[in-house]
N, C-alpha and C positions, 0 to 999 in steps of 0.2 A: 503494500500500500504506500509505501513511503510515508508511513504514519509518523508525523512529527511530534516528539514526546518530551522535549526539554521543558524545564520548569517554568521559564519565562521566555519562550522562544518567539519566533517571528511574529511581530505585530500584534501584541496582546493589548489592545486598547478597548476601552468600554465602547459598546455601541452608542451611536449618537443619541438615540432615544433615552439612554440612561443618564445623560449628562445635560442637566437643564441649561438651556441656551442663555448665554449672557447677553444676547442681542437685545433682550427686553430691558436690560439694566445698563449696559455699557456701550451699546451700538455695535457689538461684535456678533457676527452671525455664524462664525466657524469656531467650534470648540477646539482648544488645544488638546493634543493627545494626552490621555492619562496613562502613565506607565502601569504595567501589570494588569490590574483590573480583570475584566471578564475572562482571562485565560485563553483568549481566542487568537488564532493565527490568521494571517492575511490570505485572501484569495487573490490569484493573479487575474486582474481585470484591466481593461483599457480605461483611460481617463474618461469620466462621464458615463461609463457603463453601469447600469443598474438592473437589478432583477425586477420583474413585474410585481405589482402590488395586488393583493386580493385576487389570487388566481391559483389554478391547479395546473401544474406543469408536468409533462410526461416526456422523458427521454429514453431512448433504447439504442442498443448498439450490438454489432457482431464483429468479432475480431478473429482472424486466423493467424496463427503464429507458430514459430518453432522455438522451443526452449531446450537448450543444450544441457540443462541440469535440473530436471523436474524435481528430484528428491533432495536438492540442496545438499549434496554429498561430495565426497572426493574419492579418488582411486577407483576400484572396481565397482563401487556402489553408485557411481555416477551414470545416469541414463538421460538421454535426450529423447524428445518426442514431439509430435505435432499436437497443437492445442487449439481447440475451438472454444471461444468465449462468448457467452450471451449475457448482456447486462441490461438492467432496467433501473430507472431512477424516477421516483414519484415524489413531487414536492407540493406541499400545500402552504401558500404564502398569504399572510394577512398583515396589512399596515393600517393603523388607525391612530387617533390622537392619544389614546391611553394604552394601547396594546399593539405590539409588533410580535408576530408569531410565525415560526417556520417549523413545519414537520416534514421530515424527509426520510424516505425509505429507499435504500439502494440494495441491489442484488447482483451478484456476478456468479454465473455458473460456468465451470470449466470442464471440458470433456477431452480426454486424451485419446490419441490414436491407438496405442498399444498398452499403456499403463492404465487400463480402465479402472483398476482397483482404487486409483487416486482421484477419480472424478468427485467433484465436490461443488457445493453452493455456499458462497460467502454472503452474509447478510449484515445490514447495518441500519439502525433506526435512530434518528436524531430528533430531539425536540429542543427548540430554542424559544424562550418567551421573555420579552421585555415589557415591564409594566411601568407606566408613569403614574405613580400613586397620587402625587400632588405636585405643585410647583417646586417643592423642595425634596421630595422623596421619590426614589425610583428603585426598581429591583430587577434582577435577571435570574432566570432558571434555565439550566441546560442539562440534558440527559442524553448520553450516548450509549446505546446497547449494540454489541456486535457478537456475531457467531460465525467463525471462519475457520478454514483449514489452511489456506495459503499463508505462508510467512510474510507475504507482501499484499497489502490491501489492494483490492481490485475495483475500487469505485470509479465512477465517471469523473472526468475533468470538469471544472466549472460548476461544482455542486453549489446548491443554494446556501449551505451552511459551511462555515470555516471549521478547521480542526480545533479541538479543545485541548489545550495544553495544561500544564500544572499550575498551581499546586494541585492537582488531582488527576494524575495520569501515570500509567505504568510505562516501564522502559521497553521500547520497541526497536531499539537500535542494535539489539543482539538477535541474530536470526537462528531459527531452529528448523529442522525438516518439517514437511507438511504434517500437521497433527491437529485434531479438533481442539479448539479453544473458544471460550466465550468470556465476555466481561461486560461490566457496566461502569460508566463514569458519570457521576452526578456532581453538580456544583451549583450553589446559589450565592448571589451577591445582593446586598442592599446598600444603597448610597443615600447619604443625607447631605444636601447642598446647604452648608451652614451659612454661607455668605456668597457674595458675587465671586470671590476669588478662592474660597476654601471649601473643602468637602471632606467628609469622613465616610468610610465604607467598611463593611464587614463581609467576610466570606466564610463559607463552610462547604466541605465536599467529602465525598467518599468514592472509592473505586475498588474494583477487584478484577482479577483475571484467574481463570481456572482451566486447567488442562484435564481435569477428571482423573481417571485411573490409567490413562494412556501412557505408554513408555516409548522411549527412543533408545534403540540398541540395548534394551534390557534395563534402562535407567528411568526412574520416574522423574517427572518434571516438578518444579516448585511453584505452587500457587501463591498469589500475592493479594493482600488486602491493604487498604490505606485509608486513613482519615486525616482531614486537614481542616484547620481553622485559622483565621487571621484577621487583621485589621490594617487599614491604610489611611494615612492623612495625605491629602494632596493640596498644594498651594499653587495657584496660577500666578506665576511671576509676571508674565507679560501676556499679550493676546495670543502668542504662539508658543509658549513654553510653560511647562508644569513641573514643579519639584514634588517628589513623593517620598514618603517613608512608610515602609511596609514591615509588619511583623507576622510571621506565620509559624504555626506549630504543625508538624506532619509526623504521623506515626505509621510506619510500614511494618507489616507482619508477614512472615514467610511460613508456609505450611507444606510439608512433604519431606522427602528424604534429603536432608541437608548434609553437606560435608562435615566430617567430625569436628566438633567444637565450634561450628560456625554460629554466629549470632542469628537468632530467629526474629528479633524485634529491633527496630531502630526508631529513636525519637530525634527529630531534627527541628531545632528552633533557629530561625534565621532573622536577622534584622538588616534590612536592605534599604539603602537610599537610592533614589532613581531620578532621572531627568527625562522628560518627554518633550521633544522640540520639533516644531514644524517650521523650518526656515522659509519654505515656500509652500503654496497650497498643494503641490504635488509630491512633496517630500516629507517623510516622517522619520524621526530618529529616536531611539530609546537606548538609554544606558542604565545599568544597575550594578551594584556591587555591595558587598557586606559580609560580615562573619556569620558562620553557621556553627552552632553548638550541637555536637553529635553525641548521642549516648546509645550504645549497642548492648543488648542483653544477650549473653551467650550461655549456653548450657554445656556442662562438662560432666562426663560420667564419673562416678565414684563408687567404691566398693560398698559404701553405706547409703548414699543418697544421691540425688541429682542436685548439684551445686549450681549457683547462678553467679556469673562473672559479668561485671559491667565494664565496657570498654568506652572510654570517653576521649573525644578529640575535638579540635577546633580547626575548621576549614574556611577558606574563602570561597564564596560563590559570586559569580559575575556573569555579565552578558551584555550584548549589544545587538541592535537591529537597525538597519537602514532600508527604507523602501521608497520607491518612486513610481508614480503613474504619469505617463506622458501620452501624447496623442496616439502614437503607433504601438505602444506597449507598456509593460510594467515589469519591475524587477524588485527583488529584495535580497538582502544578505544578512545573515545572523550568525552569532557565535555565543556559546555559553558553557559554563561549568557548574554542575550541580551534583548532588548525591541522589542515587536512585537504586532500584532493585536490580537483580542480576538477570533479568529477562527470562526467568523460568529455568535457567541452567545452574546458576551459582548464587552466592549470597549478595550482600550489598556492595555497590560499586561507586566510584567517582566517575561521572560521565562528562566528557568534554566533547562537544559536537559543533560542527560547522555546516552551514547550509546556504545555498544560493539558488534562486529561482528566477526564471525569465520567461516572458511571453512577448512576442514581437511580430508585428505585421510586416512582412517583407515587402520591399518596394519593387514588386514584380507585377506583370500584367495579370489581371484577375486578382483574387485574394488568396494569399498563402500566409498562414500563421505558423510560426515556429515556437515551440515550447521546450523548456528544459528545466530539470530540477536535479541538483547534485547534493548529496549529503555525505559527510564523513564523521565518524564518531570513534572515540576511544573510551573503553570501559575498563577500569583497573580496580583491583580488590581494595576495599576500604580498610579492612582489618588485615594487615600484613602478618599479624601474629598467627593467623589461621591458614597460612599458605598464600603465596602470591599467584595471581592469575590475571590475565588481561585479554580483551577482545578488541581488535581493530577492524572496523567495517566501513565499507564505502558502497554507496548505491546511487544510481542515477537513471534518469529517463529523458529521452529526446523524442520529439514528435514534430511532424510536418502535416498540417491540416489544410484541406482545400475544399470549399463548398462545390458540390456537384449540381445541386438545385437549391431551391429555397429552404428545404427542410433536411437535405442530405449533406453530410460532411464526411469526406474520406480522410483517413489518417494513416500515415506510415510512421511506425515507432520502433525505437530500440531501447531496451532496458538492460542494465547490468547490475550485478551485486558481487561484492567480494567480502570475505571475512577470514581473518587469521587470529588464532587464539594461542595462548601459551600458558604454561603452568599446570596446576592440578585441575584439569577439566575432565568431567566424567565420561565424555565420549568425543569423538572427532568432530570438531566444529569448524574446520577449515573448508572453504569451498570458493569457487568462482562460478558465476552463472551469467549467461547471455540469453536474451530473447529478442527476436525480430518479429514484427507484427504488421499486418495490414488489415484495416477494418473500416466499417461504415457506421456512423452514428445518425440517428433520426431524431430531429428536434421538432416535436409537434408544437403548434401554436398554443400559447397559454390560454386556458379556459377561464374566462372571467367569472368571478364569484359575486360580482356586484349585482344588486337587485335593480 
């Protein structure tokens, strides 16, 4: 999926509806970006491009491709195969003076030419609600449920909802072979506009990811649950810049067959200062940094009882994002360093990730759109006392789209993924994978829901 999972990754700004407009008070009609907040990441859209309001939207697509490593393995276990992919995306959109709502269901079914035992259907249901409770109070609720087998999310490009990042998201930058997994990510925010320039907000969230009883090479995977709470103070320094201070408490718990003496619970308290700056209407910049106080609870076997050992540490968490929308395209660049879970394979890790995304309308006859997204991540063991291990992963996608008719769009794509691991890993996690695809997407006209 290229599911983006960093704690404060690409473009996590509050929806406009959740930030009371200062235009009524100070003559400003464009709110400055609020750092962190709704935990949302940017969608790549052209300048001025907007989704329809109060409508039901249907998209569907077919894609034929060749994948040279279907099982995400190495050596003799590596197998290539032809893949047929059928995808659908249903979106219900509402925009009103007090409620903005999006409900989106996406499905991707993959059928293999010879490895038919690995045929599967990936599903995702997203609910995103913005409430304007009063001139000074607003709230947001987001829920993401997924049930998938593919290690890479198969959703349609240009979805109505953006990705939901942390604080309430599991680590998806460590890849595992195809296996059934399901999860749910829930987050709620409430914001109080205390004055023209200042606001207070609180957030709470929970998430889980479960692999059930399935095993990979005879090894059980590790299930993850998390709870998060926090508060933020934001001060609008100028019309186009906002200074923020955020405190979050996050508890991660691991369940399953953990490596010997590995921590099964982590408490992460972080205090971050941030700056959201919009130097131009088309450019948004976010910076954040601060200390994170980590406490891990580890279990040790003893002849008499099960003893508990606490491992405490102090880390620095930081991140930065730059994005721009121009007439012919849009792009973003992000980097961050946070504490996260081990992706179902190992214990807690320090995750450092980088990502760049681009969408560009090429200056050619007819319309040709180029898209690309590249991510790189390093995950290293947080508690070196329990054995050192690390994962280095890179993945990317490139596409060229061309409209055939009013509702038909052809797409040529290339996707790649790489992962190298070292240390005490329970099974071989090294692989490289390439996929070339050709497909057609159908975009039906939005069905208006206005009376």
